[in-house]
TORDRENVO-541472 format. One record per residue (C-alpha): residue number from 1; z, x negated, y negated. Coordinates in steps of 0.001 Angstrom, whole numbers, always signed. Each point is the difference from the previous one (the first is absolute). Layout:
BEGIN
pt resi = NUM up = Z east = X north = Y .
...
//
This chain:
BEGIN
pt resi = 1 up = -38683 east = -2353 north = +67798 .
pt resi = 2 up = -2274 east = -2231 north = -2127 .
pt resi = 3 up = +904 east = +1929 north = -3007 .
pt resi = 4 up = +3965 east = -892 north = +781 .
pt resi = 5 up = -793 east = -3962 north = +13 .
pt resi = 6 up = -624 east = -181 north = -3937 .
pt resi = 7 up = +2822 east = +2435 north = -942 .
pt resi = 8 up = +2375 east = -2148 north = +2559 .
pt resi = 9 up = -1173 east = -3320 north = -1718 .
pt resi = 10 up = +602 east = +1480 north = -3487 .
pt resi = 11 up = +3351 east = +1067 north = +993 .
pt resi = 12 up = +922 east = -3476 north = +1651 .
pt resi = 13 up = -1070 east = -1624 north = -2978 .
pt resi = 14 up = +1908 east = +1932 north = -2651 .
pt resi = 15 up = +3195 east = -149 north = +2203 .
pt resi = 16 up = -483 east = -3926 north = +40 .
pt resi = 17 up = -657 east = -234 north = -3857 .
pt resi = 18 up = +3134 east = +2150 north = -815 .
pt resi = 19 up = +2129 east = -2041 north = +2586 .
pt resi = 20 up = -1157 east = -3112 north = -2038 .
pt resi = 21 up = +435 east = +1328 north = -3117 .
pt resi = 22 up = +3875 east = +1083 north = +619 .
pt resi = 23 up = +588 east = -3593 north = +1488 .
pt resi = 24 up = -1149 east = -1881 north = -3339 .
pt resi = 25 up = +2411 east = +2184 north = -2429 .
pt resi = 26 up = +3117 east = -1281 north = +1682 .
pt resi = 27 up = +406 east = -3195 north = -2045 .
pt resi = 28 up = +404 east = -628 north = -3728 .
pt resi = 29 up = -208 east = -3582 north = -1659 .
pt resi = 30 up = +1724 east = -264 north = -3206 .
pt resi = 31 up = -708 east = -2925 north = -2665 .
pt resi = 32 up = +3056 east = -1510 north = -1287 .
pt resi = 33 up = -780 east = -2023 north = -3135 .
pt resi = 34 up = +1589 east = -3765 north = +217 .
pt resi = 35 up = +1895 east = +535 north = -3392 .
pt resi = 36 up = +2196 east = +3049 north = +1589 .
pt resi = 37 up = +2117 east = -2210 north = +1107 .
pt resi = 38 up = +1368 east = +222 north = +3866 .
pt resi = 39 up = -451 east = +2900 north = +2534 .
pt resi = 40 up = +1675 east = +442 north = +3320 .
pt resi = 41 up = -2003 east = +150 north = +2915 .
pt resi = 42 up = +184 east = +3307 north = +2309 .
pt resi = 43 up = -652 east = +392 north = +4099 .
pt resi = 44 up = -2777 east = -1586 north = +1630 .
pt resi = 45 up = -1374 east = -2528 north = -2467 .
pt resi = 46 up = -2175 east = -2370 north = +2006 .
pt resi = 47 up = -2433 east = -2788 north = -1500 .
pt resi = 48 up = -672 east = -3761 north = -849 .
pt resi = 49 up = +2618 east = -1936 north = -1980 .
pt resi = 50 up = -322 east = -3240 north = -1745 .
pt resi = 51 up = +2919 east = -2746 north = +1258 .
pt resi = 52 up = +1163 east = -3139 north = -1669 .
pt resi = 53 up = -988 east = -2935 north = +2627 .
pt resi = 54 up = +1845 east = -2698 north = -2084 .
pt resi = 55 up = -2811 east = -962 north = -2310 .
pt resi = 56 up = -1846 east = +3188 north = -1001 .
pt resi = 57 up = -371 east = +3611 north = +946 .
pt resi = 58 up = -1968 east = +1098 north = +3232 .
pt resi = 59 up = -975 east = +3285 north = +1218 .
pt resi = 60 up = +934 east = +1111 north = +2999 .
pt resi = 61 up = -2452 east = +92 north = +3097 .
pt resi = 62 up = +1493 east = +3169 north = +1342 .
pt resi = 63 up = +1338 east = +3370 north = -1461 .
pt resi = 64 up = +3597 east = +156 north = +4 .
pt resi = 65 up = +2283 east = +3227 north = -147 .
pt resi = 66 up = +2109 east = +14 north = -3268 .
pt resi = 67 up = +3526 east = +1604 north = +226 .
pt resi = 68 up = +758 east = +3381 north = -1755 .
pt resi = 69 up = +2107 east = -912 north = -2943 .
pt resi = 70 up = -1548 east = -3003 north = -1090 .
pt resi = 71 up = -843 east = -886 north = -3683 .
pt resi = 72 up = -3326 east = -930 north = -942 .
pt resi = 73 up = -1571 east = -838 north = -3542 .
pt resi = 74 up = -1409 east = -2298 north = -2546 .
pt resi = 75 up = +1873 east = -3072 north = -187 .
pt resi = 76 up = -949 east = -2647 north = -2676 .
pt resi = 77 up = -259 east = -3395 north = +2012 .
pt resi = 78 up = -530 east = -2984 north = -2540 .
pt resi = 79 up = -3505 east = -1991 north = +556 .
pt resi = 80 up = -1615 east = -2283 north = -2151 .
pt resi = 81 up = -2196 east = +2959 north = -1711 .
pt resi = 82 up = +3286 east = +1939 north = -1056 .
pt resi = 83 up = +2741 east = -2683 north = -120 .
pt resi = 84 up = +191 east = -169 north = -3966 .
pt resi = 85 up = +476 east = +3873 north = -32 .
pt resi = 86 up = +2520 east = -264 north = +2708 .
pt resi = 87 up = +1962 east = -2236 north = -2317 .
pt resi = 88 up = +329 east = +2365 north = -2633 .
//
C-alpha cells in the first residue's frame, strides 16, 4: 500500500500537467502591424476601448464585447505633433 502512494501521486501530477498543457494551446495571438490597414473582427472579441468624451479620448473602465464583422485599424488622427504631415 505504501508503495502505491508515490506512484499514484506521480500519476496524478502527470495527468494534471497534461490537462494544463492541452488547455494552454487553444488560443492564438496574431500581431497586425498598424501600417497593414484595416482588419475585420471575428467572433468573441472582448476588451477595453477608447471613446471620445467630447474633449479627449478616454479608456473604458469595463471590457466590452465588440460585434463580429466590425472593422478595426490604424487611423491617423491629426494632433499638434503630426498636423503638418496631415496637411500634405
